[in-house]
C-alpha positions as CSV (number, residue, x, y, z in Angstrom):
1,M,182.1,-176.6,-22.8
2,Y,184.5,-177.9,-25.3
3,H,184.2,-181.3,-27.1
4,H,186.8,-182.8,-29.3
5,V,185.5,-184.5,-32.5
6,K,188.2,-186.7,-34.0
7,K,187.8,-185.2,-37.5
8,L,189.6,-182.3,-39.0
9,M,187.5,-179.3,-40.1
10,Y,189.4,-179.6,-43.4
11,T,191.1,-182.9,-44.5
12,V,194.8,-182.2,-45.1
13,Q,196.7,-184.0,-47.8
14,V,200.4,-183.5,-48.4
15,G,202.0,-185.0,-51.5
16,T,205.7,-184.1,-51.0
17,P,206.8,-183.1,-47.5
18,D,209.0,-180.0,-47.3
19,P,210.5,-179.5,-43.8
20,R,211.6,-175.9,-44.6
21,F,208.0,-175.1,-45.6
22,G,206.8,-176.8,-42.4
23,N,209.0,-174.4,-40.5
24,M,207.3,-171.5,-42.2
25,L,203.9,-172.9,-41.3
26,L,204.8,-172.6,-37.6
27,E,204.1,-168.9,-38.0
28,Q,200.4,-169.7,-38.2
29,F,200.6,-172.1,-35.3
30,G,202.6,-170.2,-32.6
31,G,203.1,-166.8,-34.2
32,A,201.6,-163.4,-33.5
33,N,199.0,-163.7,-36.3
34,G,198.4,-167.4,-35.9
35,E,195.5,-169.6,-35.0
36,L,196.2,-170.0,-31.3
37,A,196.5,-166.3,-30.8
38,A,193.2,-165.8,-32.6
39,A,191.5,-168.5,-30.7
40,M,192.6,-167.2,-27.3
41,Q,191.9,-163.5,-28.2
42,Y,188.4,-164.1,-29.3
43,S,187.5,-166.6,-26.6
44,I,188.7,-164.4,-23.8
45,Q,186.9,-161.4,-25.3
46,G,183.9,-163.6,-25.3
47,F,184.3,-164.4,-21.6
48,N,184.2,-160.7,-21.0
49,C,181.4,-159.7,-23.4
50,E,178.1,-158.6,-21.8
51,D,176.0,-158.7,-25.0
52,P,174.6,-162.3,-25.5
53,G,174.7,-162.1,-29.3
54,C,178.2,-160.8,-29.6
55,K,179.3,-163.2,-26.9
56,D,178.1,-166.1,-29.1
57,L,179.9,-164.6,-32.1
58,L,183.2,-164.4,-30.3
59,M,182.9,-167.8,-28.8
60,D,181.9,-169.3,-32.1
61,I,184.8,-167.9,-34.0
62,G,187.2,-168.5,-31.2
63,T,186.2,-172.2,-31.2
64,E,186.6,-172.3,-35.0
65,E,190.1,-170.9,-34.7
66,L,191.0,-173.9,-32.4
67,S,189.8,-176.1,-35.3
68,H,192.0,-174.2,-37.6
69,L,194.9,-174.7,-35.2
70,E,194.3,-178.4,-35.6
71,V,194.4,-178.2,-39.4
72,V,197.6,-176.1,-39.3
73,G,199.1,-178.6,-36.8
74,A,198.3,-181.5,-39.1
75,L,199.8,-179.7,-42.1
76,I,203.0,-178.9,-40.2
77,R,203.4,-182.4,-38.8
78,M,203.2,-183.9,-42.3
79,H,205.7,-181.4,-43.7
80,L,208.1,-181.9,-40.8
81,K,208.0,-185.7,-40.8
82,P,211.3,-186.1,-42.7
83,M,213.1,-184.4,-39.8
84,K,212.7,-187.5,-37.7
85,T,214.9,-189.7,-39.9
86,D,216.8,-187.5,-42.3
87,R,219.8,-185.4,-41.0
88,A,219.7,-182.9,-43.9
89,A,216.0,-182.3,-43.1
90,A,216.8,-182.0,-39.4
91,E,219.5,-179.5,-40.0
92,A,216.8,-177.2,-41.6
93,D,215.8,-176.4,-38.0
94,P,217.6,-178.2,-35.2
95,L,215.4,-176.6,-32.6
96,V,212.3,-178.2,-34.1
97,A,214.1,-181.5,-34.9
98,I,216.0,-182.0,-31.6
99,A,214.0,-180.1,-29.0
100,G,210.6,-180.7,-30.6
101,G,211.2,-184.2,-31.9
102,G,210.4,-183.1,-35.5
103,G,206.8,-182.2,-34.5
104,V,204.7,-179.2,-33.7
105,S,205.7,-176.8,-31.0
106,L,204.3,-173.6,-29.7
107,V,206.8,-171.4,-31.5
108,N,206.8,-169.2,-34.6
109,S,208.8,-169.7,-37.7
110,V,212.0,-168.5,-36.2
111,G,211.6,-170.4,-32.9
112,D,210.3,-167.6,-30.6
113,A,207.9,-169.0,-28.0
114,W,204.2,-168.2,-28.2
115,T,203.2,-165.4,-25.7
116,A,200.0,-163.9,-24.4
117,D,201.5,-160.5,-25.4
118,Y,200.1,-161.3,-28.9
119,L,196.5,-160.9,-27.6
120,K,194.6,-157.6,-28.0
121,I,191.9,-157.6,-25.3
122,T,190.6,-154.3,-23.9
123,G,187.2,-155.3,-22.4
124,D,185.6,-152.7,-24.7
125,L,183.5,-154.5,-27.3
126,A,183.8,-151.8,-30.1
127,V,187.6,-151.6,-29.6
128,D,188.0,-155.4,-29.5
129,L,185.9,-156.0,-32.6
130,R,188.2,-153.5,-34.5
131,S,191.2,-155.4,-33.3
132,N,189.7,-158.6,-34.5
133,I,189.0,-157.2,-37.9
134,A,192.7,-156.2,-38.2
135,A,193.8,-159.6,-36.8
136,E,191.9,-161.5,-39.5
137,A,193.4,-159.2,-42.2
138,R,196.9,-159.9,-40.9
139,A,196.2,-163.7,-40.9
140,K,194.8,-163.5,-44.4
141,I,197.9,-161.9,-45.8
142,V,200.2,-164.4,-44.0
143,Y,198.3,-167.3,-45.5
144,E,198.5,-165.7,-48.9
145,R,202.3,-165.5,-48.6
146,L,202.5,-169.1,-47.4
147,I,200.6,-170.2,-50.5
148,S,203.1,-168.6,-52.7
149,F,206.0,-170.5,-51.2
150,T,204.8,-174.1,-51.8
151,D,204.2,-176.1,-54.9
152,D,202.3,-178.9,-53.0
153,K,198.7,-178.9,-54.3
154,G,197.2,-180.3,-51.1
155,S,199.0,-177.7,-49.0
156,K,197.8,-174.9,-51.3
157,Q,194.2,-176.1,-51.0
158,A,194.3,-176.4,-47.2
159,L,195.8,-172.9,-47.0
160,Q,193.2,-171.6,-49.4
161,F,190.5,-172.9,-47.1
162,L,192.0,-171.3,-44.0
163,M,192.7,-168.0,-45.8
164,T,189.1,-167.8,-47.0
165,R,187.7,-168.3,-43.5
166,E,189.7,-165.2,-42.4
167,I,187.6,-163.1,-44.7
168,T,184.4,-164.7,-43.5
169,H,185.4,-163.8,-39.9
170,M,186.3,-160.2,-41.0
171,R,182.8,-159.9,-42.4
172,A,181.2,-161.3,-39.2
173,F,183.1,-159.0,-36.9
174,T,182.4,-156.0,-39.2
175,A,178.7,-156.9,-39.1
176,A,178.8,-157.1,-35.3
177,L,180.5,-153.7,-35.1
178,E,177.9,-152.2,-37.4
179,S,175.1,-153.7,-35.3
180,M,176.2,-151.5,-32.4
181,E,174.7,-148.6,-34.5
182,K,177.4,-146.1,-33.3
183,P,179.0,-143.4,-35.3
184,R,182.2,-144.7,-37.0
185,F,184.6,-143.0,-34.6
186,S,182.6,-143.2,-31.3
187,I,184.9,-145.0,-28.8
188,G,184.3,-145.1,-25.0
189,I,182.2,-142.5,-23.1
190,I,184.3,-139.3,-23.4
191,K,183.9,-137.2,-26.6
192,P,187.2,-135.9,-28.1
193,T,188.0,-132.2,-27.9
194,P,186.0,-130.2,-30.5
195,G,188.0,-128.6,-33.2
196,L,191.2,-130.4,-32.3
197,V,189.7,-133.7,-33.4
198,D,189.3,-132.4,-36.9
199,Q,192.9,-131.1,-37.3
200,Y,195.3,-133.1,-39.4
201,F,198.8,-132.0,-38.5
202,N,201.4,-131.7,-41.3
203,A,204.5,-133.1,-39.6
204,S,206.4,-133.5,-42.9
205,T,208.7,-130.6,-43.8
206,G,211.5,-130.2,-46.3
207,E,212.1,-132.1,-49.5
208,S,211.9,-135.8,-50.1
209,D,215.3,-137.4,-50.5
210,T,214.0,-140.0,-53.0
211,S,212.2,-139.8,-56.3
212,E,211.6,-142.1,-59.3
213,N,214.5,-140.5,-61.0
214,G,216.8,-141.1,-58.1
215,G,217.2,-137.5,-57.2
216,S,215.8,-135.1,-54.7
217,E,212.4,-133.6,-55.2
218,N,209.9,-131.5,-53.3
219,R,206.8,-133.6,-52.9
220,K,205.1,-131.4,-50.4
221,N,202.9,-129.5,-52.8
222,E,202.1,-132.7,-54.8
223,T,200.7,-134.7,-51.9
224,L,199.3,-132.4,-49.2
225,G,195.8,-131.3,-49.9
226,G,195.5,-134.1,-52.5
227,E,195.1,-137.1,-50.2
228,P,191.8,-138.2,-48.8
229,W,193.0,-137.6,-45.2
230,T,193.7,-134.0,-45.9
231,H,190.5,-133.2,-47.8
232,N,186.9,-134.4,-48.1
233,S,187.1,-136.3,-44.8
234,G,186.1,-133.7,-42.4
235,L,189.8,-133.2,-41.5
236,Q,191.5,-129.8,-41.9
237,L,195.2,-129.6,-42.8
238,V,197.2,-127.7,-40.2
239,D,200.8,-126.6,-40.9
240,S,203.5,-126.6,-38.2
241,E,204.6,-123.4,-36.6
242,I,208.0,-124.2,-38.1
243,E,206.5,-123.8,-41.5
244,G,204.6,-120.6,-40.6
245,G,201.4,-122.4,-39.8
246,E,199.2,-122.0,-36.7
247,G,199.9,-125.5,-35.4
248,L,197.4,-127.6,-33.5
249,D,194.8,-126.0,-31.2
250,I,196.1,-126.7,-27.7
251,T,193.5,-124.8,-25.8
252,P,192.8,-126.7,-22.5
253,Y,189.6,-128.7,-22.5
254,D,188.1,-130.6,-19.6
255,P,187.1,-134.3,-20.3
256,Q,183.4,-134.8,-20.0
257,P,182.4,-138.4,-19.3
258,G,179.0,-139.4,-20.6
259,T,179.1,-137.2,-23.7
260,E,180.1,-139.8,-26.3
261,V,177.5,-141.8,-28.2
262,T,177.1,-145.3,-26.8
263,S,175.3,-148.5,-27.7
264,K,173.1,-150.9,-25.8
265,K,175.7,-153.5,-26.7
266,D,178.6,-151.5,-25.2
267,S,180.7,-152.9,-22.4
268,T,180.1,-151.3,-19.0
269,P,182.5,-148.3,-18.7
270,V,185.4,-148.5,-16.3
271,G,186.3,-145.6,-14.1
272,E,185.8,-144.0,-10.6
273,D,183.2,-141.5,-11.9
274,V,181.1,-144.0,-13.8
275,G,178.8,-144.8,-10.8
276,E,178.5,-141.1,-9.9
277,R,177.6,-139.9,-13.4
278,K,175.5,-143.0,-14.2
279,V,177.1,-143.1,-17.6
280,K,175.6,-146.4,-18.3
281,T,173.3,-148.6,-16.1
282,P,173.1,-152.2,-17.2
283,G,169.5,-153.2,-18.0
284,K,169.7,-156.5,-16.2
285,K,171.8,-158.3,-13.7
286,L,174.5,-160.5,-15.2
287,K,174.4,-164.2,-14.8
288,A,177.1,-166.6,-15.7
289,S,176.0,-169.6,-17.7
């Protein structure tokens, strides 16, 4: 159940309206990394979540994102207000001024309509939590960039509040992922192919065409074997056959459902062989509430 309280989560104050900046702010209203996308993504994940605790987490943060949408909407409306009466301001974005009446619309900063394609929902809790951590990181950096393009103190403070909450949500989603007590790279129910999963394929050959001095240089020996993903990570560097290496191990290997480490909080697996192999049996009947 949703209930609208006629009070913003953060009180917005704008000293000097800037229609062009208001247009930029639309990115966090109807854009791919905006508040509506976050609210819908987390809420729908919450509808699908079978673990009561994680369901509450997703619904709580999804609901807070709706409150953030309201804050961003208020901020945009204040900055776009001159569009209603000033032609020069309206010309900054005729779509917003004429089609939208100088107010908030479900579009991003270049006028593209909001779409559900922005949402990352898989129905697998561990995967969705990782998507959410990334979503909060993207939103954080967008807010940081917006802060750098306004001199209005009230706008900066409102954006600072919103940016900070992104980090809070990142921490909460990370804690939820850790609470599943699974190995870092355990996804789904089928273990990856042994050996192959540990091979890092060197797909870069030849010489780099750029260098600090503007000329060509061979960076292969400088980088490979010196980066963390090619050593001390459990990964083994494998050279291409083109370079005289052995290439990836492509020995056929049959998928084995039920071999991956799972969690009590995991979503029920999907697939025809789930029932036969009894990969996971829910501990209780589900009841909508």
